[in-house]
Backbone bond lengths (Angstrom), bond angles and torsions (degrees), N, CA, C in turn:
res aa  C-N    CA-C-N  psi(-1)  N-CA   C-N-CA  omega(-1)  CA-C   N-CA-C  phi
1 M - - - 1.457 - - 1.529 111.25 -
2 L 1.341 116.25 -32.33 1.462 119.18 176.25 1.520 110.98 -65.11
3 A 1.355 116.36 -34.60 1.463 119.83 178.19 1.519 110.66 -66.10
4 V 1.344 116.80 -40.79 1.463 120.41 177.25 1.525 110.09 -64.02
5 L 1.331 116.38 -42.28 1.464 119.97 177.97 1.523 110.89 -62.96
6 G 1.349 116.57 -35.79 1.452 119.74 177.81 1.509 112.94 -62.85
7 V 1.338 117.25 -28.32 1.458 121.30 177.09 1.519 111.20 -78.74
8 T 1.343 116.49 -41.20 1.470 119.78 -173.60 1.531 113.11 -84.80
9 A 1.344 117.95 -23.68 1.468 119.94 -175.95 1.525 113.43 -57.86
10 P 1.359 120.79 -46.37 1.467 118.89 177.96 1.526 113.35 -59.61
11 I 1.315 116.63 -31.93 1.468 120.34 177.67 1.521 110.10 -62.34
12 F 1.338 116.19 -47.78 1.463 119.85 -179.19 1.528 111.54 -68.37
13 I 1.321 117.94 -33.02 1.461 120.41 178.50 1.528 110.40 -63.72
14 L 1.344 117.12 -44.31 1.463 120.44 179.01 1.530 111.24 -67.09
15 I 1.334 117.28 -39.11 1.465 120.46 176.00 1.526 110.02 -62.23
16 A 1.337 116.35 -44.19 1.465 120.59 179.61 1.516 111.18 -63.53
17 L 1.331 117.47 -36.97 1.461 121.09 179.09 1.527 110.59 -62.54
18 G 1.320 117.34 -43.19 1.459 120.36 176.67 1.514 112.01 -63.73
19 F 1.325 116.48 -43.40 1.468 121.43 178.96 1.527 111.12 -60.18
20 L 1.337 116.81 -48.66 1.462 121.19 -177.32 1.524 111.31 -68.60
21 S 1.337 116.97 -30.76 1.471 119.51 179.30 1.521 111.09 -65.87
22 V 1.328 116.76 -40.64 1.469 119.81 177.59 1.523 110.19 -72.95
23 R 1.312 115.68 -42.65 1.472 119.55 -180.00 1.525 111.53 -61.23
24 G 1.339 116.68 -37.48 1.459 120.23 -178.93 1.518 114.23 -84.60
25 G 1.337 117.57 -1.28 1.450 121.03 176.65 1.519 114.66 83.67
26 L 1.336 117.36 7.29 1.459 118.81 177.71 1.528 111.24 -68.91
27 I 1.326 116.25 -33.22 1.469 123.25 178.94 1.517 107.52 -137.88
28 D 1.342 117.16 138.98 1.466 118.62 177.86 1.532 109.78 -97.65
29 R 1.333 115.79 172.39 1.458 120.82 -174.61 1.529 112.00 -65.67
30 G 1.343 116.90 -30.54 1.453 119.59 176.51 1.523 111.76 -64.68
31 Q 1.331 115.70 -39.93 1.460 119.54 177.68 1.531 111.30 -68.01
32 I 1.325 116.28 -34.42 1.462 120.15 176.89 1.525 110.09 -62.32
33 R 1.331 116.84 -42.32 1.464 119.87 178.02 1.533 110.30 -64.43
34 G 1.332 117.00 -35.39 1.460 119.88 176.51 1.523 111.93 -64.89
35 L 1.331 116.19 -42.15 1.463 119.66 175.64 1.526 111.28 -63.03
36 G 1.339 115.13 -38.71 1.462 119.06 177.55 1.511 111.87 -63.86
37 A 1.324 116.54 -39.01 1.466 120.02 177.41 1.521 110.99 -64.67
38 F 1.334 117.13 -37.59 1.460 119.87 176.64 1.531 110.86 -62.68
39 V 1.333 116.81 -42.74 1.458 120.68 -179.39 1.526 110.97 -62.36
40 I 1.336 116.32 -47.29 1.463 118.84 -173.82 1.522 112.21 -76.07
41 N 1.324 117.83 -27.72 1.464 120.19 -176.64 1.531 113.73 -94.72
42 F 1.332 117.68 -20.64 1.463 120.04 -176.01 1.531 112.94 -129.85
43 A 1.338 117.80 -59.37 1.462 120.14 -172.41 1.524 112.43 -67.03
44 L 1.323 116.76 -47.71 1.461 119.29 -178.58 1.532 112.58 -66.23
45 P 1.331 120.40 -46.21 1.472 118.61 174.78 1.527 112.66 -57.49
46 A 1.331 117.21 -36.35 1.466 119.70 177.52 1.522 111.05 -64.73
47 L 1.332 117.14 -38.97 1.461 121.15 178.13 1.528 110.93 -61.85
48 V 1.325 116.46 -45.60 1.464 120.82 -179.97 1.527 110.67 -65.94
49 L 1.329 116.38 -43.46 1.463 120.18 179.17 1.521 110.99 -60.34
50 R 1.311 116.93 -43.55 1.464 120.39 179.33 1.522 111.09 -63.68
51 A 1.329 116.87 -43.96 1.464 120.76 -176.81 1.526 111.78 -64.20
52 L 1.328 117.23 -39.49 1.457 120.28 -176.83 1.523 112.53 -81.15
53 S 1.315 117.54 -33.19 1.465 119.92 -173.82 1.517 113.18 -83.98
54 E 1.332 117.75 -14.66 1.464 120.29 -175.25 1.521 113.54 -80.73
55 R 1.338 117.35 -13.98 1.454 119.32 -177.04 1.517 110.38 -135.86
56 S 1.318 115.33 150.54 1.457 121.09 174.51 1.520 109.32 -79.59
57 L 1.330 115.71 139.55 1.465 118.96 178.58 1.523 110.96 -59.56
58 G 1.335 116.58 -33.22 1.453 119.97 -178.87 1.515 113.45 -66.15
59 E 1.336 117.36 -19.98 1.454 120.61 -178.39 1.514 112.52 -74.37
60 V 1.317 116.96 -25.49 1.464 118.97 -171.98 1.524 113.62 -123.04
61 L 1.322 118.34 -5.01 1.461 119.48 -174.67 1.531 111.16 -64.61
62 D 1.317 115.97 125.90 1.456 123.52 174.62 1.525 105.43 -134.08
63 G 1.357 115.23 97.29 1.453 120.88 -171.12 1.515 115.18 -52.50
64 P 1.352 119.66 -53.23 1.464 119.96 -178.41 1.529 113.39 -60.16
65 Y 1.328 116.70 -42.63 1.469 119.20 -179.88 1.532 110.86 -65.39
66 L 1.337 115.87 -45.11 1.457 119.30 178.72 1.528 111.19 -59.17
67 L 1.329 116.28 -42.10 1.464 120.51 179.65 1.521 110.86 -62.40
68 A 1.330 117.00 -46.83 1.462 120.54 -179.06 1.524 111.44 -63.52
69 Y 1.342 116.59 -45.10 1.465 120.13 -178.30 1.526 110.81 -65.56
70 A 1.334 116.45 -39.73 1.461 120.33 179.37 1.523 111.21 -67.38
71 L 1.336 117.78 -42.96 1.461 121.12 179.79 1.529 110.97 -61.52
72 A 1.329 116.61 -45.15 1.458 120.18 -179.52 1.528 111.20 -63.91
73 S 1.325 116.14 -45.09 1.467 120.03 -179.22 1.525 111.42 -64.37
74 L 1.332 116.54 -42.25 1.466 120.24 179.05 1.525 111.25 -65.81
75 A 1.331 117.34 -38.09 1.460 120.34 179.79 1.525 111.08 -63.74
76 V 1.338 116.50 -45.29 1.463 120.00 178.95 1.528 110.27 -66.64
77 F 1.333 116.73 -40.70 1.471 120.46 178.21 1.525 110.64 -60.30
78 A 1.338 116.81 -47.84 1.464 120.39 -178.46 1.524 111.03 -63.26
79 G 1.337 116.43 -42.34 1.460 119.29 178.62 1.519 112.36 -63.66
80 G 1.337 116.27 -44.68 1.462 119.94 178.86 1.517 112.30 -63.93
81 L 1.339 116.18 -40.20 1.461 120.59 178.54 1.527 110.69 -63.31
82 A 1.328 116.82 -43.82 1.462 120.97 -178.00 1.529 111.00 -64.59
83 V 1.333 116.80 -43.97 1.467 120.09 -179.24 1.531 110.55 -63.80
84 A 1.336 116.35 -47.09 1.466 119.84 -178.33 1.526 112.23 -67.17
85 R 1.326 116.23 -39.66 1.475 120.42 -173.07 1.517 111.80 -79.31
86 W 1.334 117.39 -47.82 1.465 119.60 -170.01 1.527 114.18 -104.79
87 L 1.328 118.46 -25.96 1.460 119.05 176.96 1.521 111.92 -91.47
88 R 1.348 116.36 -35.15 1.459 119.53 -176.90 1.519 112.58 -105.50
89 G 1.342 118.35 -3.94 1.455 122.23 171.78 1.510 116.38 71.35
90 Q 1.345 118.80 25.48 1.457 120.62 177.96 1.524 110.27 -81.62
91 D 1.335 115.84 158.90 1.463 118.88 177.96 1.520 110.10 -72.74
92 L 1.328 116.41 168.86 1.464 120.94 -173.16 1.524 112.00 -64.13
93 S 1.330 117.51 -40.33 1.467 120.37 -179.26 1.529 110.92 -61.49
94 A 1.320 116.44 -49.53 1.465 119.96 -179.59 1.525 111.15 -63.97
95 S 1.328 116.98 -39.43 1.466 120.75 -179.88 1.523 111.13 -65.05
96 A 1.337 117.33 -41.53 1.467 120.76 -179.23 1.524 111.30 -66.36
97 I 1.327 117.32 -41.62 1.464 120.35 179.86 1.531 110.28 -67.91
98 L 1.338 117.23 -39.82 1.457 120.12 177.07 1.529 110.86 -61.80
99 A 1.347 115.72 -45.29 1.466 119.94 -179.94 1.521 111.53 -63.89
100 M 1.332 117.42 -34.37 1.463 120.38 176.21 1.526 110.39 -62.74
101 G 1.327 117.30 -39.92 1.459 120.49 177.83 1.513 112.84 -62.77
102 M 1.324 117.21 -27.96 1.459 121.49 179.40 1.528 112.92 -79.81
103 S 1.333 118.08 -18.15 1.468 119.95 -167.13 1.527 114.94 -126.22
104 V 1.328 119.02 0.13 1.468 121.66 179.84 1.529 108.55 -122.95
105 S 1.334 116.44 122.77 1.469 122.10 -172.98 1.520 112.72 -91.15
106 N 1.326 114.66 160.61 1.461 121.81 169.71 1.529 107.11 -83.35
107 S 1.323 115.33 74.62 1.465 121.40 -172.99 1.525 112.24 -67.10
108 G 1.336 117.32 -40.08 1.454 120.31 -172.32 1.505 114.78 -79.53
109 F 1.342 118.01 -41.92 1.456 120.52 -169.11 1.519 114.20 -98.42
110 I 1.319 118.98 -20.06 1.465 121.43 177.76 1.523 110.50 -121.00
111 G 1.348 116.95 -52.29 1.456 120.74 -176.87 1.517 113.14 -59.09
112 Y 1.339 116.86 -51.27 1.463 119.91 -174.13 1.529 113.66 -61.66
113 P 1.333 120.62 -49.62 1.471 118.57 -179.31 1.527 112.91 -58.22
114 I 1.335 117.04 -38.83 1.466 119.97 -179.56 1.525 110.71 -68.07
115 V 1.338 116.82 -47.29 1.464 120.32 -177.87 1.525 110.54 -67.17
116 A 1.326 117.76 -38.85 1.461 120.72 178.49 1.520 110.77 -62.47
117 M 1.321 116.81 -38.38 1.458 121.37 178.90 1.533 111.07 -63.65
118 L 1.332 116.48 -33.29 1.464 120.80 -174.63 1.523 113.49 -95.51
119 L 1.346 117.46 -34.21 1.460 120.53 -171.44 1.520 114.47 -122.10
120 G 1.294 118.57 -4.69 1.459 120.36 177.42 1.514 113.49 69.89
121 P 1.364 118.10 -134.46 1.468 121.97 -173.30 1.528 114.86 -59.50
122 T 1.333 118.05 -23.82 1.468 120.36 179.13 1.527 110.90 -59.06
123 A 1.331 116.73 -27.64 1.462 120.56 -176.79 1.524 111.73 -61.51
124 A 1.347 117.48 -41.47 1.461 120.75 -177.35 1.522 110.79 -64.99
125 L 1.329 116.97 -41.84 1.459 120.23 179.42 1.522 110.76 -65.52
126 A 1.338 116.94 -45.84 1.459 120.37 -179.65 1.525 111.28 -62.87
127 M 1.332 116.99 -38.40 1.463 119.82 178.80 1.525 110.93 -65.56
128 A 1.333 116.57 -43.21 1.466 119.82 179.79 1.527 111.00 -61.65
129 L 1.327 116.75 -43.03 1.463 120.28 179.31 1.533 110.97 -65.67
130 G 1.332 115.66 -43.48 1.461 119.12 179.15 1.514 112.32 -63.50
131 M 1.335 116.43 -38.62 1.463 119.70 -179.97 1.518 111.85 -68.65
132 L 1.332 117.57 -29.05 1.464 119.56 174.30 1.526 110.14 -62.11
133 V 1.320 116.27 -46.50 1.467 120.28 179.20 1.529 110.37 -63.95
134 E 1.325 116.15 -44.65 1.467 120.16 -176.54 1.532 112.17 -67.04
135 N 1.340 115.79 -46.81 1.463 119.98 -173.35 1.523 114.03 -81.10
136 L 1.330 116.98 -28.10 1.467 119.87 -175.92 1.515 113.09 -101.40
137 L 1.329 117.46 -15.43 1.464 119.81 -177.55 1.515 112.75 -125.08
138 M 1.320 117.59 -60.63 1.458 120.23 -168.83 1.531 113.20 -70.73
139 I 1.335 117.29 -49.09 1.464 118.91 -178.42 1.523 111.66 -66.55
140 P 1.349 119.83 -46.80 1.473 118.64 176.07 1.524 112.88 -59.60
141 L 1.339 117.93 -39.03 1.467 120.61 178.79 1.524 110.90 -62.23
142 A 1.332 116.16 -47.13 1.463 119.79 -179.38 1.529 111.77 -63.94
143 L 1.334 116.64 -44.02 1.461 119.72 -179.15 1.526 111.41 -66.80
144 A 1.340 117.05 -36.76 1.467 119.98 178.52 1.526 110.64 -63.58
145 L 1.332 117.12 -44.78 1.464 120.26 178.71 1.524 111.04 -65.98
146 A 1.343 116.12 -38.95 1.472 119.08 178.25 1.519 111.33 -64.85
147 E 1.328 116.95 -38.08 1.470 120.26 177.13 1.530 110.67 -65.85
148 I 1.329 117.21 -41.04 1.467 120.35 177.22 1.527 110.06 -59.42
149 G 1.331 115.97 -39.21 1.457 119.96 179.56 1.513 114.23 -64.23
150 Q 1.325 117.33 -18.78 1.468 121.19 178.50 1.522 112.72 -83.50
151 Q 1.326 117.17 -6.02 1.463 120.93 -171.85 1.525 110.84 -111.30
152 S 1.302 116.71 65.97 1.458 120.87 -179.12 1.524 110.38 -67.49
153 G 1.309 114.98 136.64 1.462 120.55 177.37 1.506 114.78 85.06
154 V 1.350 118.12 -3.30 1.461 120.95 179.47 1.519 108.36 -98.01
155 R 1.335 117.39 134.17 1.455 121.07 -175.26 1.532 110.90 -134.72
156 G 1.346 114.14 163.03 1.456 121.68 170.42 1.507 114.36 59.95
157 R 1.336 115.74 -135.95 1.459 120.92 -176.77 1.517 111.71 -63.06
158 A 1.319 116.02 -34.89 1.463 119.13 179.20 1.528 110.55 -63.69
159 L 1.341 116.81 -37.89 1.458 120.89 177.84 1.524 110.42 -64.70
160 A 1.341 116.37 -46.62 1.466 120.14 -179.78 1.524 110.79 -62.33
161 R 1.333 117.19 -42.75 1.458 120.80 -179.25 1.527 111.24 -65.64
162 E 1.324 117.03 -44.38 1.460 120.29 -178.59 1.526 111.24 -67.11
163 T 1.341 116.71 -39.70 1.463 120.17 177.89 1.516 110.61 -63.10
164 A 1.342 117.05 -44.02 1.463 121.16 179.58 1.531 110.54 -61.64
165 L 1.331 116.82 -42.41 1.464 119.72 -179.88 1.525 111.41 -65.20
166 R 1.327 116.32 -41.37 1.463 119.77 179.72 1.528 110.96 -65.84
167 L 1.332 116.99 -38.48 1.456 120.18 178.46 1.527 111.27 -68.31
168 L 1.332 116.75 -38.18 1.460 119.84 178.18 1.522 111.09 -64.42
169 R 1.328 116.24 -30.04 1.464 119.87 178.22 1.526 112.44 -82.96
170 N 1.335 116.66 -6.37 1.465 121.02 -179.86 1.529 109.02 -82.95
171 P 1.344 118.86 114.52 1.471 120.27 -176.52 1.525 113.34 -58.55
172 M 1.333 116.82 -31.94 1.458 120.01 179.88 1.532 110.92 -63.02
173 I 1.319 116.69 -46.36 1.458 121.29 179.97 1.526 110.22 -66.00
174 S 1.330 117.07 -41.14 1.464 120.61 178.68 1.526 111.13 -60.95
175 A 1.342 116.64 -40.62 1.462 120.50 179.46 1.525 111.05 -66.23
176 I 1.329 117.18 -40.21 1.464 120.75 177.90 1.523 110.09 -62.27
177 A 1.330 116.51 -45.59 1.463 120.35 -178.83 1.525 111.49 -63.46
178 L 1.331 117.01 -45.05 1.463 120.73 179.97 1.522 111.31 -66.40
179 G 1.324 116.85 -43.29 1.455 120.20 179.12 1.514 112.18 -62.63
180 L 1.335 116.55 -40.45 1.461 120.49 178.27 1.528 110.55 -65.18
181 L 1.318 116.58 -41.74 1.458 120.19 178.88 1.524 111.00 -61.79
182 L 1.317 117.32 -46.84 1.466 120.92 178.80 1.529 111.23 -61.80
183 S 1.336 115.74 -39.57 1.458 119.81 -179.87 1.518 111.74 -66.97
184 L 1.331 116.45 -43.16 1.461 119.92 179.97 1.520 111.68 -64.53
185 L 1.342 116.65 -38.47 1.464 121.35 -179.85 1.523 112.75 -84.99
186 E 1.355 115.50 -3.35 1.468 121.37 -178.16 1.523 111.49 55.36
187 L 1.322 114.67 42.61 1.464 121.21 175.98 1.521 109.45 -102.15
188 R 1.317 116.72 154.76 1.451 122.07 177.29 1.517 109.75 -122.21
189 L 1.305 115.65 148.84 1.455 119.82 177.35 1.525 110.19 -65.62
190 P 1.336 118.11 145.83 1.473 120.22 173.32 1.531 109.76 -57.29
191 P 1.320 117.77 148.08 1.470 121.01 -175.23 1.527 113.86 -51.70
192 L 1.327 117.43 -41.06 1.461 119.93 -178.64 1.523 110.93 -63.94
193 L 1.340 116.60 -47.35 1.462 120.17 179.35 1.527 111.19 -66.35
194 F 1.332 116.45 -38.53 1.461 119.09 179.49 1.525 111.03 -61.78
195 R 1.343 116.34 -38.24 1.460 118.76 179.81 1.528 110.72 -63.54
196 V 1.341 116.87 -40.51 1.462 120.47 177.96 1.522 110.06 -63.85
197 V 1.339 116.44 -47.35 1.466 120.96 179.27 1.521 110.51 -60.53
198 D 1.326 116.55 -42.40 1.463 121.22 -179.02 1.523 111.38 -63.79
199 M 1.324 117.38 -40.47 1.467 120.62 178.86 1.529 110.87 -64.98
200 L 1.329 116.35 -43.27 1.464 119.29 177.88 1.529 111.17 -65.13
201 A 1.336 116.42 -42.57 1.466 120.25 -178.78 1.525 111.04 -63.06
202 S 1.327 116.77 -38.25 1.466 120.31 -178.65 1.518 112.24 -65.16
203 A 1.324 117.01 -22.71 1.463 120.60 -179.90 1.521 112.40 -84.08
204 S 1.334 118.13 -12.26 1.460 120.19 -170.25 1.525 112.68 -67.58
205 A 1.321 118.27 -46.59 1.465 120.86 -174.13 1.532 112.71 -65.08
206 P 1.354 119.46 -56.45 1.468 118.21 -178.92 1.518 113.16 -63.98
207 L 1.335 117.25 -38.18 1.461 118.89 179.88 1.523 111.61 -66.90
208 A 1.341 116.62 -40.34 1.464 119.71 179.48 1.524 110.38 -61.09
209 L 1.317 117.51 -44.70 1.463 120.88 179.95 1.527 111.31 -66.86
210 F 1.328 117.13 -38.61 1.467 121.50 177.38 1.524 110.32 -62.42
211 V 1.333 116.67 -43.03 1.465 121.38 179.04 1.524 110.56 -64.40
212 I 1.324 117.52 -39.12 1.464 120.64 177.72 1.525 110.18 -58.76
213 G 1.328 116.46 -45.87 1.458 120.12 178.89 1.514 112.34 -61.45
214 G 1.330 116.66 -44.24 1.458 119.64 177.85 1.507 112.30 -63.24
215 T 1.324 117.59 -36.17 1.463 121.77 178.54 1.519 111.40 -65.97
216 L 1.331 116.68 -32.04 1.465 120.26 -177.30 1.528 112.45 -70.62
217 Y 1.346 117.88 -24.15 1.457 118.71 -179.02 1.530 109.76 -66.83
218 G 1.310 115.25 129.74 1.462 120.51 -178.88 1.515 113.55 79.69
219 L 1.336 117.10 3.23 1.463 120.16 -179.59 1.525 110.09 -68.18
220 R 1.310 116.42 130.15 1.457 121.81 176.03 1.524 107.85 -108.85
221 P 1.343 116.76 102.60 1.464 119.91 -172.50 1.513 114.58 -72.93
222 R 1.338 117.90 2.21 1.457 119.96 178.89 1.528 109.97 -57.72
223 G 1.317 115.80 126.98 1.458 120.49 -179.66 1.512 113.94 86.77
224 M 1.361 117.42 -4.32 1.459 120.98 -178.93 1.524 113.00 -101.68
225 W 1.323 117.42 -9.54 1.458 119.50 -171.48 1.520 111.84 -61.63
226 A 1.323 117.97 -36.68 1.468 119.78 179.47 1.523 110.59 -65.14
227 D 1.341 116.45 -42.94 1.471 120.31 177.55 1.525 110.96 -63.04
228 V 1.331 115.93 -46.77 1.462 120.61 -178.45 1.529 110.27 -62.63
229 G 1.337 116.65 -44.80 1.456 120.24 -179.30 1.514 112.74 -63.86
230 Q 1.338 116.20 -44.59 1.464 119.12 -179.90 1.524 111.06 -63.92
231 T 1.334 116.40 -43.71 1.469 119.74 -177.58 1.523 111.36 -65.93
232 A 1.329 117.00 -46.50 1.466 120.46 -178.27 1.525 111.08 -65.68
233 L 1.326 117.39 -44.18 1.467 120.48 179.26 1.523 110.80 -62.17
234 G 1.326 116.04 -44.39 1.460 119.45 -179.55 1.513 112.40 -63.22
235 K 1.337 115.75 -42.10 1.469 118.87 -175.60 1.519 112.66 -73.40
236 L 1.325 116.93 -45.58 1.458 120.60 -171.59 1.525 113.93 -85.20
237 V 1.334 117.18 -23.58 1.464 120.50 -175.41 1.526 111.82 -117.20
238 L 1.342 116.75 -54.05 1.462 119.20 -173.86 1.523 112.80 -70.21
239 H 1.332 117.53 -38.07 1.464 119.32 -178.72 1.539 112.08 -62.07
240 P 1.351 119.56 -51.12 1.471 117.77 176.82 1.532 113.28 -64.22
241 L 1.334 117.99 -34.46 1.466 119.53 178.01 1.527 110.90 -65.82
242 A 1.333 116.31 -41.12 1.466 119.73 178.13 1.524 110.63 -63.88
243 L 1.339 116.98 -37.82 1.457 119.95 178.85 1.522 110.81 -68.63
244 L 1.319 117.33 -37.82 1.462 120.76 176.50 1.530 110.38 -59.61
245 L 1.329 117.25 -43.01 1.465 121.34 177.02 1.522 110.91 -64.74
246 A 1.342 116.73 -40.54 1.466 120.21 179.52 1.531 111.09 -64.01
247 F 1.321 117.23 -36.51 1.461 120.46 177.74 1.534 111.25 -64.57
248 V 1.329 116.40 -32.55 1.460 120.37 177.03 1.527 110.43 -68.60
249 L 1.328 116.05 -37.21 1.457 120.93 -175.92 1.525 113.09 -80.58
250 V 1.330 117.22 -30.38 1.475 121.35 -176.47 1.525 108.72 -103.02
251 P 1.332 119.26 118.84 1.468 121.18 -176.95 1.530 112.77 -83.59
252 D 1.320 114.68 175.34 1.472 123.37 170.40 1.526 113.41 61.45
253 I 1.333 116.75 45.33 1.462 121.35 174.31 1.525 108.19 -113.22
254 D 1.305 116.26 133.43 1.455 121.79 -179.57 1.534 110.40 -58.15
255 P 1.342 118.24 131.67 1.473 120.43 -178.79 1.524 114.01 -56.06
256 Q 1.334 117.55 -38.29 1.458 120.03 178.72 1.525 111.64 -65.51
257 L 1.338 116.04 -36.90 1.456 119.40 176.11 1.525 111.24 -65.61
258 K 1.325 116.60 -35.78 1.470 119.83 177.28 1.522 110.83 -61.23
259 V 1.317 116.33 -46.26 1.463 120.26 179.36 1.525 110.29 -62.22
260 A 1.339 115.91 -45.41 1.464 120.10 178.97 1.522 110.99 -60.45
261 G 1.333 116.66 -43.25 1.456 120.51 -179.96 1.514 112.56 -61.31
262 L 1.341 116.97 -42.46 1.464 120.13 178.61 1.523 111.43 -62.18
263 L 1.330 116.20 -39.68 1.466 119.77 179.42 1.528 111.03 -68.56
264 F 1.329 117.29 -40.76 1.465 119.82 177.08 1.531 110.77 -64.11
265 A 1.333 116.96 -42.88 1.462 120.15 -178.64 1.522 112.04 -66.66
266 S 1.339 116.90 -25.43 1.461 120.07 -179.07 1.524 112.75 -83.95
267 A 1.333 117.48 -5.27 1.466 120.78 177.28 1.522 110.11 -71.67
268 P 1.331 118.41 153.84 1.468 120.22 176.30 1.527 111.28 -66.44
269 M 1.316 115.76 174.02 1.456 119.53 -178.63 1.528 111.01 -66.55
270 M 1.336 115.53 161.27 1.469 122.02 -175.57 1.524 110.95 -58.08
271 S 1.331 115.18 148.02 1.461 120.49 -174.71 1.520 112.67 -66.37
272 I 1.337 117.77 -21.32 1.466 119.34 179.90 1.544 111.24 -91.75
273 Y 1.319 117.16 13.11 1.464 121.23 179.09 1.532 112.31 -54.34
274 P 1.346 118.98 -47.90 1.472 118.02 177.52 1.522 113.08 -65.01
275 I 1.349 117.10 -27.94 1.460 119.76 179.93 1.528 109.84 -68.48
276 L 1.329 116.78 -40.68 1.467 119.87 176.16 1.527 110.72 -66.82
277 G 1.322 116.56 -35.98 1.462 119.87 178.12 1.517 113.03 -69.80
278 L 1.347 116.64 -23.81 1.468 120.93 -178.72 1.518 111.44 -58.44
279 R 1.321 118.08 -36.38 1.463 122.07 -178.20 1.530 111.61 -59.38
280 F 1.346 115.88 -25.64 1.459 120.69 -176.68 1.528 112.11 -112.70
281 G 1.343 116.31 15.26 1.456 121.02 178.55 1.514 113.78 72.10
282 L 1.339 117.83 25.32 1.462 122.06 -174.93 1.523 112.22 -114.64
283 E 1.336 117.39 17.18 1.458 119.98 -171.58 1.527 113.16 -64.26
284 E 1.343 118.12 -32.84 1.449 119.66 -175.82 1.525 111.50 -69.99
285 R 1.331 116.90 -47.62 1.466 118.25 179.47 1.530 111.10 -68.11
286 C 1.336 117.18 -32.31 1.466 119.91 177.22 1.523 110.94 -67.34
287 A 1.339 116.77 -40.68 1.466 120.65 178.69 1.524 110.48 -64.75
288 A 1.322 117.35 -42.17 1.461 120.53 178.89 1.525 110.72 -62.96
289 A 1.329 117.04 -42.17 1.471 120.66 178.95 1.520 110.90 -65.31
290 L 1.330 116.90 -40.51 1.460 120.71 -179.54 1.520 111.43 -62.79
291 V 1.322 117.55 -47.25 1.462 120.63 -178.71 1.526 110.36 -64.22
292 A 1.338 117.53 -44.45 1.465 120.68 179.58 1.524 110.93 -61.43
293 A 1.331 116.99 -45.88 1.469 120.44 -178.48 1.519 111.44 -66.30
294 T 1.334 117.63 -37.29 1.464 120.63 -179.50 1.522 110.69 -67.44
295 V 1.330 117.31 -39.90 1.465 120.61 176.86 1.529 110.46 -64.59
296 L 1.330 116.39 -48.00 1.467 120.40 -178.28 1.526 111.66 -66.62
297 A 1.339 117.12 -29.26 1.469 120.55 -178.72 1.518 111.87 -62.82
298 F 1.327 117.13 -26.72 1.453 119.67 176.36 1.526 110.49 -57.66
299 V 1.330 116.35 -38.23 1.462 121.13 179.57 1.520 111.11 -80.08
300 T 1.350 116.90 -46.97 1.466 119.41 -173.95 1.530 112.47 -68.68
301 I 1.332 117.55 -40.55 1.464 120.01 178.75 1.527 110.30 -68.03
302 S 1.320 117.07 -41.64 1.465 119.56 178.06 1.521 110.45 -61.12
303 T 1.330 117.04 -40.02 1.467 120.88 177.86 1.521 110.83 -63.68
304 L 1.343 116.58 -44.89 1.465 120.08 -179.96 1.530 110.81 -62.80
305 I 1.322 117.06 -41.61 1.463 120.16 178.16 1.525 110.04 -61.06
306 G 1.328 116.79 -41.89 1.453 120.34 178.36 1.519 112.51 -62.54
307 V 1.347 116.76 -42.21 1.459 121.11 179.87 1.527 110.46 -65.43
308 L 1.332 116.60 -45.45 1.464 120.31 179.29 1.520 111.24 -63.55
309 G 1.317 116.83 -37.82 1.463 119.74 178.23 1.525 111.78 -66.88
310 Q 1.326 116.92 -42.56 1.470 120.34 178.25 1.527 110.94 -64.12
311 A 1.340 116.98 -32.69 1.453 120.98 -179.27 1.530 112.31 -80.58
312 G 1.335 117.53 -4.81 1.443 121.01 177.08 1.502 115.74 87.21
313 Y 1.350 117.65 11.32 1.472 120.30 -179.39 1.522 111.85 -86.65
314 L 1.323 116.84 -13.54 1.459 120.82 179.66 1.518 109.04 -123.88
315 Q 1.311 115.22 138.07 1.460 120.68 175.30 1.520 107.70 -106.03
316 T 1.306 115.84 81.81 1.472 120.33 -176.38 1.528 110.94 -114.18
């Protein structure tokens, strides 16, 4: 449990730094939104572009694992979307962003260090496979539905055209498309451009966490508890359970990859979750859900590690 705390403590320190900076008047909420816009429009797309362009898809493709991870993530996403949209009466944009929080993990900053500590080199492969599902399927799907939700009164071809235009203007989607193209063609960015992309990407994690902390200052969680509870429960419990079921249904998956996948799925949602929600005015509820899920993950991940160790799947 101390090892898990060692992974999550820097995250909370950066969040606290952002919170205290706004509380102490060093930065105001308008500046925090500006920093958030920088992350979502520049730093985060650079991170995705770097991650996708640095490796060939053929190096990491594992069909059965990808299928199982995608099925589990889609099942949780669909369930979360249905509950938020039709049982709780939220609009499509809010429902899509909530469902994304239930089905996309913080693979890089929480999942990977924990899995690497327990499984070694298997962690890098599992992270690469998971990021393919997250970056090429889940995030674009959620953002596309959220964009559709912003277009009230638009139907048919006009809806499809407007959604496509809005997605093309979304830097995150553009970075995914460019990174995938470079990866498929096995091309690399010129050294000068790569250095710029690398510098922007390196700023994404600390800035995103700092912005989350600043967003939390003055947050009034009244009316958010249902959203926070649904998102945290879906991410920390339903996502790994759905993946466990998918592993039963999909054969020929390496046992070590199964363990790694369960640990990745049990991680809280990605740290830039509130930044993606900012585009749709949902940053406050996303930040509250992220902090709650990250705190609770300390207990749920530690429990899962204990269960896997008792079952003999971990040599710790």
